[in-house]
MOPAC internal coordinates of N, CA, C and O (Angstrom, degrees):
PM7 1SCF
backbone

  N    0.0000 0     0.00 0     0.00 0    0    0    0
  C    1.5125 1     0.00 0     0.00 0    1    0    0
  C    1.4889 1   109.33 1     0.00 0    2    1    0
  O    1.2310 1   120.72 1   -51.59 1    3    2    1
  N    1.3222 1   116.22 1   128.41 1    3    2    1
  C    1.4369 1   126.11 1   174.28 1    5    3    2
  C    1.4858 1   113.94 1   -76.25 1    6    5    3
  O    1.2310 1   120.12 1   -76.17 1    7    6    5
  N    1.3617 1   117.37 1   103.83 1    7    6    5
  C    1.4742 1   117.51 1  -172.95 1    9    7    6
  C    1.4465 1   111.18 1  -136.07 1   10    9    7
  O    1.2310 1   117.45 1  -170.99 1   11   10    9
  N    1.4419 1   122.47 1     9.01 1   11   10    9
  C    1.4484 1   127.37 1  -175.26 1   13   11   10
  C    1.5068 1   108.34 1  -124.93 1   14   13   11
  O    1.2310 1   121.02 1   -42.16 1   15   14   13
  N    1.3756 1   115.65 1   137.84 1   15   14   13
  C    1.3678 1   119.61 1   170.49 1   17   15   14
  C    1.5223 1   113.73 1  -101.18 1   18   17   15
  O    1.2310 1   119.57 1   -43.08 1   19   18   17
  N    1.3893 1   118.42 1   136.92 1   19   18   17
  C    1.4604 1   122.76 1   175.69 1   21   19   18
  C    1.5711 1   106.42 1  -105.46 1   22   21   19
  O    1.2310 1   124.47 1   -45.70 1   23   22   21
  N    1.3400 1   109.02 1   134.30 1   23   22   21
  C    1.4392 1   114.78 1  -179.25 1   25   23   22
  C    1.5313 1   108.82 1  -125.28 1   26   25   23
  O    1.2310 1   118.43 1   -49.05 1   27   26   25
  N    1.2790 1   120.60 1   130.95 1   27   26   25
  C    1.4112 1   121.02 1   178.87 1   29   27   26
  C    1.5638 1   107.59 1  -140.57 1   30   29   27
  O    1.2310 1   121.00 1   -26.72 1   31   30   29
  N    1.4043 1   115.69 1   153.28 1   31   30   29
  C    1.4802 1   117.26 1   170.38 1   33   31   30
  C    1.4032 1   110.87 1  -100.32 1   34   33   31
  O    1.2310 1   118.37 1   -54.33 1   35   34   33
  N    1.3627 1   120.70 1   125.67 1   35   34   33
  C    1.4352 1   126.06 1   175.01 1   37   35   34
  C    1.4546 1   113.68 1  -129.57 1   38   37   35
  O    1.2310 1   118.83 1   -17.25 1   39   38   37
  N    1.2524 1   119.83 1   162.75 1   39   38   37
  C    1.4535 1   123.65 1   173.36 1   41   39   38
  C    1.4739 1   112.27 1   -60.56 1   42   41   39
  O    1.2310 1   117.95 1   -43.77 1   43   42   41
  N    1.2877 1   121.51 1   136.23 1   43   42   41
  C    1.4133 1   125.03 1  -172.08 1   45   43   42
  C    1.5039 1   111.22 1   -65.89 1   46   45   43
  O    1.2310 1   119.65 1   138.09 1   47   46   45
  N    1.3452 1   118.27 1   -41.91 1   47   46   45
  C    1.4115 1   117.89 1   179.37 1   49   47   46
  C    1.4959 1   115.22 1   -66.75 1   50   49   47
  O    1.2310 1   121.57 1   148.60 1   51   50   49
  N    1.2431 1   114.61 1   -31.40 1   51   50   49
  C    1.5594 1   121.37 1   174.54 1   53   51   50
  C    1.5748 1   106.39 1   -66.37 1   54   53   51
  O    1.2310 1   118.75 1   130.37 1   55   54   53
  N    1.2344 1   119.99 1   -49.63 1   55   54   53
  C    1.4035 1   126.62 1   179.78 1   57   55   54
  C    1.5041 1   111.54 1   -56.41 1   58   57   55
  O    1.2310 1   121.58 1   132.26 1   59   58   57
  N    1.3013 1   114.58 1   -47.74 1   59   58   57
  C    1.5884 1   120.78 1  -176.18 1   61   59   58
  C    1.5108 1   106.65 1   -65.08 1   62   61   59
  O    1.2310 1   119.92 1   131.61 1   63   62   61
  N    1.3346 1   117.75 1   -48.39 1   63   62   61
  C    1.4870 1   121.50 1  -176.37 1   65   63   62
  C    1.5844 1   110.59 1   -65.64 1   66   65   63
  O    1.2310 1   119.99 1   139.32 1   67   66   65
  N    1.2231 1   117.63 1   -40.68 1   67   66   65
  C    1.4894 1   118.34 1   177.23 1   69   67   66
  C    1.5249 1   112.33 1   -68.80 1   70   69   67
  O    1.2310 1   121.19 1   140.40 1   71   70   69
  N    1.3852 1   115.33 1   -39.60 1   71   70   69
  C    1.4111 1   114.72 1   179.75 1   73   71   70
  C    1.4945 1   118.10 1   -69.39 1   74   73   71
  O    1.2310 1   123.32 1   148.86 1   75   74   73
  N    1.4184 1   111.25 1   -31.14 1   75   74   73
  C    1.5452 1   118.51 1   172.17 1   77   75   74
  C    1.4235 1   111.10 1   -63.53 1   78   77   75
  O    1.2310 1   118.43 1   138.76 1   79   78   77
  N    1.3140 1   120.59 1   -41.24 1   79   78   77
  C    1.5593 1   121.03 1   175.83 1   81   79   78
  C    1.4288 1   109.85 1   -66.52 1   82   81   79
  O    1.2310 1   118.30 1   132.91 1   83   82   81
  N    1.3802 1   120.84 1   -47.09 1   83   82   81
  C    1.4684 1   118.64 1   176.06 1   85   83   82
  C    1.5038 1   119.30 1   -55.30 1   86   85   83
  O    1.2310 1   122.93 1   143.16 1   87   86   85
  N    1.3521 1   112.00 1   -36.84 1   87   86   85
  C    1.4452 1   120.69 1   178.41 1   89   87   86
  C    1.4727 1   111.79 1   -65.18 1   90   89   87
  O    1.2310 1   120.17 1   140.73 1   91   90   89
  N    1.3881 1   117.28 1   -39.27 1   91   90   89
  C    1.4656 1   120.98 1   179.50 1   93   91   90
  C    1.4529 1   108.18 1   -70.37 1   94   93   91
  O    1.2310 1   119.17 1   149.39 1   95   94   93
  N    1.2721 1   119.19 1   -30.61 1   95   94   93
  C    1.5255 1   122.66 1   178.08 1   97   95   94
  C    1.5589 1   112.00 1   -81.07 1   98   97   95
  O    1.2310 1   122.43 1   167.11 1   99   98   97
  N    1.2721 1   112.96 1   -12.89 1   99   98   97
  C    1.4940 1   119.72 1  -178.27 1  101   99   98
  C    1.5326 1   110.81 1    70.34 1  102  101   99
  O    1.2310 1   119.43 1  -143.09 1  103  102  101
  N    1.3602 1   118.70 1    36.91 1  103  102  101
  C    1.4186 1   120.13 1   177.14 1  105  103  102
  C    1.4818 1   109.17 1  -115.83 1  106  105  103
  O    1.2310 1   117.04 1   -54.80 1  107  106  105
  N    1.3283 1   123.24 1   125.20 1  107  106  105
  C    1.4521 1   120.60 1   172.29 1  109  107  106
  C    1.3920 1   115.85 1   -71.30 1  110  109  107
  O    1.2310 1   121.60 1   -31.36 1  111  110  109
  N    1.3864 1   114.54 1   148.64 1  111  110  109
  C    1.4705 1   118.35 1  -177.27 1  113  111  110
  C    1.5832 1   112.53 1   -57.57 1  114  113  111
  O    1.2310 1   120.16 1   146.52 1  115  114  113
  N    1.2122 1   117.29 1   -33.48 1  115  114  113
  C    1.4201 1   121.10 1  -175.05 1  117  115  114
  C    1.6533 1   105.95 1   -65.75 1  118  117  115
  O    1.2310 1   120.42 1   142.86 1  119  118  117
  N    1.3533 1   116.80 1   -37.14 1  119  118  117
  C    1.4663 1   115.21 1   175.69 1  121  119  118
  C    1.4518 1   115.48 1   -61.44 1  122  121  119
  O    1.2310 1   123.17 1   139.54 1  123  122  121
  N    1.4521 1   111.53 1   -40.46 1  123  122  121
  C    1.5013 1   115.96 1   179.67 1  125  123  122
  C    1.5519 1   110.63 1   -63.22 1  126  125  123
  O    1.2310 1   120.38 1   135.64 1  127  126  125
  N    1.3028 1   116.87 1   -44.36 1  127  126  125
  C    1.4784 1   122.95 1  -179.85 1  129  127  126
  C    1.4868 1   107.63 1   -60.23 1  130  129  127
  O    1.2310 1   120.35 1   128.38 1  131  130  129
  N    1.2637 1   116.94 1   -51.62 1  131  130  129
  C    1.4900 1   120.70 1  -177.85 1  133  131  130
  C    1.4983 1   109.79 1   -57.56 1  134  133  131
  O    1.2310 1   120.67 1   133.26 1  135  134  133
  N    1.3574 1   116.33 1   -46.74 1  135  134  133
  C    1.5086 1   119.64 1   178.42 1  137  135  134
  C    1.5270 1   110.51 1   -62.47 1  138  137  135
  O    1.2310 1   118.13 1   139.53 1  139  138  137
  N    1.2627 1   121.16 1   -40.47 1  139  138  137
  C    1.4801 1   118.20 1  -179.45 1  141  139  138
  C    1.5032 1   107.86 1   -64.72 1  142  141  139
  O    1.2310 1   118.97 1   132.01 1  143  142  141
  N    1.3543 1   119.57 1   -47.99 1  143  142  141
  C    1.4490 1   119.24 1  -178.90 1  145  143  142
  C    1.5897 1   110.77 1   -59.70 1  146  145  143
  O    1.2310 1   119.18 1   143.33 1  147  146  145
  N    1.2963 1   119.18 1   -36.67 1  147  146  145
  C    1.4696 1   121.73 1  -179.75 1  149  147  146
  C    1.5909 1   107.43 1   -64.24 1  150  149  147
  O    1.2310 1   121.56 1   139.61 1  151  150  149
  N    1.3310 1   114.63 1   -40.39 1  151  150  149
  C    1.4379 1   121.70 1  -176.51 1  153  151  150
  C    1.5840 1   110.96 1   -67.45 1  154  153  151
  O    1.2310 1   121.58 1   140.55 1  155  154  153
  N    1.3500 1   114.57 1   -39.45 1  155  154  153
  C    1.3933 1   122.25 1   174.20 1  157  155  154
  C    1.4956 1   112.14 1   -58.14 1  158  157  155
  O    1.2310 1   121.54 1   134.46 1  159  158  157
  N    1.3568 1   114.66 1   -45.54 1  159  158  157
  C    1.4714 1   119.27 1   175.40 1  161  159  158
  C    1.5229 1   113.92 1   -65.77 1  162  161  159
  O    1.2310 1   122.22 1   135.60 1  163  162  161
  N    1.3046 1   113.36 1   -44.40 1  163  162  161
  C    1.4766 1   116.22 1  -178.27 1  165  163  162
  C    1.6005 1   112.46 1   -67.21 1  166  165  163
  O    1.2310 1   120.51 1   146.69 1  167  166  165
  N    1.2470 1   116.64 1   -33.31 1  167  166  165
  C    1.4843 1   119.54 1  -178.68 1  169  167  166
  C    1.5382 1   111.17 1   -97.18 1  170  169  167
  O    1.2310 1   120.34 1   172.15 1  171  170  169
  N    1.2748 1   116.96 1    -7.85 1  171  170  169
  C    1.4361 1   121.81 1   175.64 1  173  171  170
  C    1.6352 1   109.46 1    65.47 1  174  173  171
  O    1.2310 1   123.15 1  -146.34 1  175  174  173
  N    1.3008 1   111.56 1    33.66 1  175  174  173
  C    1.3922 1   120.39 1  -177.59 1  177  175  174
  C    1.5498 1   113.52 1   169.31 1  178  177  175
  O    1.2310 1   119.24 1     6.28 1  179  178  177
  N    1.2964 1   119.06 1  -173.72 1  179  178  177
  C    1.4483 1   124.75 1  -174.95 1  181  179  178
  C    1.5879 1   102.11 1   -70.53 1  182  181  179
  O    1.2310 1   120.46 1   -48.88 1  183  182  181
  N    1.3882 1   116.72 1   131.12 1  183  182  181
  C    1.3941 1   119.58 1  -176.01 1  185  183  182
  C    1.6407 1   118.17 1   -82.76 1  186  185  183
  O    1.2310 1   122.79 1  -161.53 1  187  186  185
  N    1.3138 1   112.26 1    18.47 1  187  186  185
  C    1.4307 1   115.96 1   177.48 1  189  187  186
  C    1.6496 1   104.48 1  -147.93 1  190  189  187
  O    1.2310 1   122.71 1   -23.70 1  191  190  189
  N    1.2906 1   112.40 1   156.30 1  191  190  189
  C    1.5854 1   110.78 1  -178.05 1  193  191  190
  C    1.5882 1   110.54 1   -74.36 1  194  193  191
  O    1.2310 1   124.93 1   -42.98 1  195  194  193
  N    1.3398 1   108.14 1   137.02 1  195  194  193
  C    1.4707 1   115.18 1   170.72 1  197  195  194
  C    1.5326 1   110.02 1  -102.32 1  198  197  195
  O    1.2310 1   120.97 1   -77.87 1  199  198  197
  N    1.2712 1   115.76 1   102.13 1  199  198  197
  C    1.5305 1   114.30 1  -174.88 1  201  199  198
  C    1.5660 1   103.50 1  -136.63 1  202  201  199
  O    1.2310 1   122.38 1   -19.41 1  203  202  201
  N    1.4155 1   113.06 1   160.59 1  203  202  201
  C    1.4564 1   120.20 1   172.36 1  205  203  202
  C    1.4373 1   106.72 1   -83.83 1  206  205  203
  O    1.2310 1   118.31 1   -53.06 1  207  206  205
  N    1.3965 1   120.82 1   126.94 1  207  206  205
  C    1.4013 1   121.87 1   175.58 1  209  207  206
  C    1.4754 1   113.64 1   -61.97 1  210  209  207
  O    1.2310 1   120.64 1   -32.53 1  211  210  209
  N    1.3115 1   116.39 1   147.47 1  211  210  209
  C    1.4982 1   119.56 1   177.78 1  213  211  210
  C    1.4926 1   108.02 1   -72.21 1  214  213  211
  O    1.2310 1   119.28 1   -45.99 1  215  214  213
  N    1.2819 1   118.97 1   134.01 1  215  214  213
  C    1.4398 1   120.81 1   173.41 1  217  215  214
  C    1.4829 1   111.90 1   -72.38 1  218  217  215
  O    1.2310 1   120.13 1   -55.56 1  219  218  217
  N    1.3679 1   117.35 1   124.44 1  219  218  217
  C    1.4881 1   114.39 1  -178.65 1  221  219  218
  C    1.5424 1   110.94 1   -65.11 1  222  221  219
  O    1.2310 1   123.48 1   -28.76 1  223  222  221
  N    1.3058 1   110.93 1   151.24 1  223  222  221
  C    1.5887 1   115.66 1   179.44 1  225  223  222
  C    1.5273 1   105.88 1   -77.80 1  226  225  223
  O    1.2310 1   124.89 1   -35.77 1  227  226  225
  N    1.4431 1   108.21 1   144.23 1  227  226  225
  C    1.4691 1   114.54 1  -179.79 1  229  227  226
  C    1.5061 1   103.76 1  -107.92 1  230  229  227
  O    1.2310 1   121.76 1   -16.04 1  231  230  229
  N    1.3357 1   114.24 1   163.96 1  231  230  229
  C    1.4625 1   118.99 1  -177.65 1  233  231  230
  C    1.6642 1   110.70 1   -55.68 1  234  233  231
  O    1.2310 1   120.56 1   145.60 1  235  234  233
  N    1.2869 1   116.54 1   -34.40 1  235  234  233
  C    1.3812 1   121.11 1  -179.35 1  237  235  234
  C    1.5900 1   112.38 1   -62.72 1  238  237  235
  O    1.2310 1   121.95 1   149.63 1  239  238  237
  N    1.4284 1   113.88 1   -30.37 1  239  238  237
  C    1.5056 1   115.11 1  -176.06 1  241  239  238
  C    1.4853 1   110.63 1   -93.90 1  242  241  239
  O    1.2310 1   120.62 1   177.16 1  243  242  241
  N    1.4411 1   116.42 1    -2.84 1  243  242  241
  C    1.5278 1   111.88 1  -176.03 1  245  243  242
  C    1.5121 1   108.04 1   -93.88 1  246  245  243
  O    1.2310 1   122.96 1   -22.24 1  247  246  245
  N    1.3177 1   111.93 1   157.76 1  247  246  245
  C    1.5301 1   114.84 1   172.58 1  249  247  246
  C    1.4907 1   105.99 1   -83.88 1  250  249  247
  O    1.2310 1   122.91 1    -8.31 1  251  250  249
  N    1.4309 1   112.03 1   171.69 1  251  250  249
  C    1.4670 1   112.55 1  -175.50 1  253  251  250
  C    1.5218 1   107.73 1   -68.96 1  254  253  251
  O    1.2310 1   117.40 1   153.18 1  255  254  253
  N    1.3786 1   122.54 1   -26.82 1  255  254  253
  C    1.3722 1   119.95 1  -177.26 1  257  255  254
  C    1.5486 1   106.45 1   -71.92 1  258  257  255
  O    1.2310 1   118.96 1   135.09 1  259  258  257
  N    1.3214 1   119.59 1   -44.91 1  259  258  257
  C    1.5158 1   119.11 1   178.47 1  261  259  258
  C    1.4828 1   113.61 1   -57.64 1  262  261  259
  O    1.2310 1   121.24 1   135.15 1  263  262  261
  N    1.3823 1   115.24 1   -44.85 1  263  262  261
  C    1.5371 1   117.78 1   175.83 1  265  263  262
  C    1.5670 1   113.75 1   -60.38 1  266  265  263
  O    1.2310 1   120.16 1   137.40 1  267  266  265
  N    1.2884 1   117.30 1   -42.60 1  267  266  265
  C    1.4687 1   121.43 1   177.10 1  269  267  266
  C    1.5157 1   112.24 1   -63.54 1  270  269  267
  O    1.2310 1   120.85 1   142.81 1  271  270  269
  N    1.2378 1   115.97 1   -37.19 1  271  270  269
  C    1.5652 1   122.52 1   179.53 1  273  271  270
  C    1.5404 1   109.60 1   -69.83 1  274  273  271
  O    1.2310 1   120.15 1   144.00 1  275  274  273
  N    1.4032 1   117.33 1   -36.00 1  275  274  273
  C    1.4185 1   121.23 1   177.08 1  277  275  274
  C    1.4867 1   110.78 1   -72.17 1  278  277  275
  O    1.2310 1   119.66 1   133.02 1  279  278  277
  N    1.2713 1   118.25 1   -46.98 1  279  278  277
  C    1.4746 1   122.73 1   177.34 1  281  279  278
  C    1.4946 1   110.44 1   -56.09 1  282  281  279
  O    1.2310 1   120.73 1   129.85 1  283  282  281
  N    1.3274 1   116.20 1   -50.15 1  283  282  281
  C    1.4544 1   121.95 1  -178.31 1  285  283  282
  C    1.4888 1   108.83 1   -56.62 1  286  285  283
  O    1.2310 1   120.50 1   127.94 1  287  286  285
  N    1.3623 1   116.64 1   -52.06 1  287  286  285
  C    1.5832 1   118.59 1  -179.90 1  289  287  286
  C    1.4409 1   106.90 1   -58.38 1  290  289  287
  O    1.2310 1   115.08 1   136.72 1  291  290  289
  N    1.3141 1   126.93 1   -43.28 1  291  290  289
  C    1.3653 1   125.80 1   178.63 1  293  291  290
  C    1.5209 1   116.25 1   -61.13 1  294  293  291
  O    1.2310 1   123.22 1   140.47 1  295  294  293
  N    1.3421 1   111.42 1   -39.53 1  295  294  293
  C    1.4648 1   113.63 1   176.62 1  297  295  294
  C    1.6024 1   113.58 1   -67.97 1  298  297  295
  O    1.2310 1   121.60 1   141.88 1  299  298  297
  N    1.3321 1   114.54 1   -38.12 1  299  298  297
  C    1.4111 1   117.08 1   178.21 1  301  299  298
  C    1.5132 1   111.21 1   -68.00 1  302  301  299
  O    1.2310 1   117.48 1   147.18 1  303  302  301
  N    1.3003 1   122.41 1   -32.82 1  303  302  301
  C    1.4864 1   123.51 1   172.29 1  305  303  302
  C    1.4319 1   109.69 1   -64.89 1  306  305  303
  O    1.2310 1   117.47 1   137.02 1  307  306  305
  N    1.3240 1   122.43 1   -42.98 1  307  306  305
  C    1.4321 1   126.69 1  -178.56 1  309  307  306
  C    1.5987 1   105.88 1   -60.66 1  310  309  307
  O    1.2310 1   120.69 1   133.37 1  311  310  309
  N    1.2830 1   116.29 1   -46.63 1  311  310  309
  C    1.4745 1   115.69 1  -174.95 1  313  311  310
  C    1.5840 1   111.59 1   -68.64 1  314  313  311
  O    1.2310 1   119.88 1   151.57 1  315  314  313
  N    1.3513 1   117.84 1   -28.43 1  315  314  313
  C    1.4131 1   125.01 1   176.25 1  317  315  314
  C    1.4131 1   114.57 1   -78.63 1  318  317  315
  O    1.2310 1   118.85 1   174.28 1  319  318  317
  N    1.4166 1   119.81 1    -5.72 1  319  318  317
  C    1.4247 1   122.62 1  -176.80 1  321  319  318
  C    1.6097 1   113.53 1    78.46 1  322  321  319
  O    1.2310 1   120.57 1  -169.42 1  323  322  321
  N    1.2656 1   116.51 1    10.58 1  323  322  321
  C    1.4409 1   122.65 1   178.00 1  325  323  322
  C    1.4081 1   112.15 1   -81.17 1  326  325  323
  O    1.2310 1   119.80 1    -9.94 1  327  326  325
  N    1.3310 1   117.99 1   170.06 1  327  326  325
  C    1.4658 1   123.41 1   178.75 1  329  327  326
  C    1.4564 1   112.43 1    88.76 1  330  329  327
  O    1.2310 1   120.82 1    17.00 1  331  330  329
  N    1.3807 1   116.03 1  -163.00 1  331  330  329
  C    1.4530 1   124.48 1  -171.56 1  333  331  330
  C    1.6066 1   106.18 1  -127.28 1  334  333  331
  O    1.2310 1   119.91 1   -24.20 1  335  334  333
  N    1.2965 1   117.77 1   155.80 1  335  334  333
  C    1.4547 1   119.32 1   176.94 1  337  335  334
  C    1.4811 1   107.01 1   -73.61 1  338  337  335
  O    1.2310 1   122.63 1   -21.67 1  339  338  337
  N    1.3819 1   112.56 1   158.33 1  339  338  337
  C    1.4838 1   122.45 1   173.00 1  341  339  338
  C    1.4423 1   111.98 1   -50.63 1  342  341  339
  O    1.2310 1   120.65 1   132.85 1  343  342  341
  N    1.3493 1   116.37 1   -47.15 1  343  342  341
  C    1.5158 1   125.50 1  -175.71 1  345  343  342
  C    1.5376 1   106.58 1   -59.74 1  346  345  343
  O    1.2310 1   120.98 1   129.71 1  347  346  345
  N    1.4179 1   115.73 1   -50.29 1  347  346  345
  C    1.4554 1   115.45 1  -177.77 1  349  347  346
  C    1.3983 1   116.63 1   -62.66 1  350  349  347
  O    1.2310 1   119.88 1   144.67 1  351  350  349
  N    1.4457 1   117.83 1   -35.33 1  351  350  349
  C    1.3871 1   121.11 1   179.09 1  353  351  350
  C    1.5839 1   112.98 1   -60.56 1  354  353  351
  O    1.2310 1   123.72 1   136.00 1  355  354  353
  N    1.3875 1   110.46 1   -44.00 1  355  354  353
  C    1.4583 1   118.04 1  -174.70 1  357  355  354
  C    1.4880 1   110.21 1   -75.97 1  358  357  355
  O    1.2310 1   116.49 1   154.05 1  359  358  357
  N    1.3330 1   124.27 1   -25.95 1  359  358  357
  C    1.3732 1   129.82 1   176.04 1  361  359  358
  C    1.5270 1   108.27 1   -68.54 1  362  361  359
  O    1.2310 1   120.29 1   139.38 1  363  362  361
  N    1.4268 1   117.05 1   -40.62 1  363  362  361
  C    1.5350 1   120.34 1   175.99 1  365  363  362
  C    1.4275 1   111.77 1   -67.41 1  366  365  363
  O    1.2310 1   120.12 1   142.39 1  367  366  365
  N    1.4406 1   117.37 1   -37.61 1  367  366  365
  C    1.4944 1   118.82 1   178.45 1  369  367  366
  C    1.5000 1   109.44 1   -63.28 1  370  369  367
  O    1.2310 1   120.24 1   132.82 1  371  370  369
  N    1.3841 1   117.15 1   -47.18 1  371  370  369
  C    1.4256 1   119.48 1  -177.18 1  373  371  370
  C    1.5236 1   112.31 1   -59.39 1  374  373  371
  O    1.2310 1   121.30 1   138.93 1  375  374  373
  N    1.3103 1   115.13 1   -41.07 1  375  374  373
  C    1.5421 1   120.18 1  -178.86 1  377  375  374
  C    1.4787 1   109.77 1   -62.92 1  378  377  375
  O    1.2310 1   119.78 1   140.45 1  379  378  377
  N    1.4649 1   118.02 1   -39.55 1  379  378  377
  C    1.4162 1   125.26 1  -176.64 1  381  379  378
  C    1.5404 1   111.28 1   -70.46 1  382  381  379
  O    1.2310 1   120.93 1   158.74 1  383  382  381
  N    1.3180 1   115.83 1   -21.26 1  383  382  381
  C    1.5104 1   119.71 1   176.87 1  385  383  382
  C    1.4643 1   114.34 1   -86.28 1  386  385  383
  O    1.2310 1   119.59 1   169.26 1  387  386  385
  N    1.3395 1   118.39 1   -10.74 1  387  386  385
  C    1.4674 1   118.75 1  -176.70 1  389  387  386
  C    1.4873 1   110.45 1   -86.80 1  390  389  387
  O    1.2310 1   120.10 1   180.00 1  391  390  389

């Protein structure tokens, strides 16, 4: 029986983005919260890893050997037709910034 209200303060833009996605999926926010709570109980903890992401290496922090290897790998990918177009990469970056 659902008889308790959960209240939390979150950033408005995060709330709006998440709720827009849930609406497109046809899933009420209460179902997601209830599912999260059930997974916390089932796993006896948070149901996803909480880690600090690794900071990508920059050119300044690479040795000449590391930089040469990265460039060689990228060159080989380009010759093999692997990877993504410049346009596609920048479109993904723009989407992630919105």
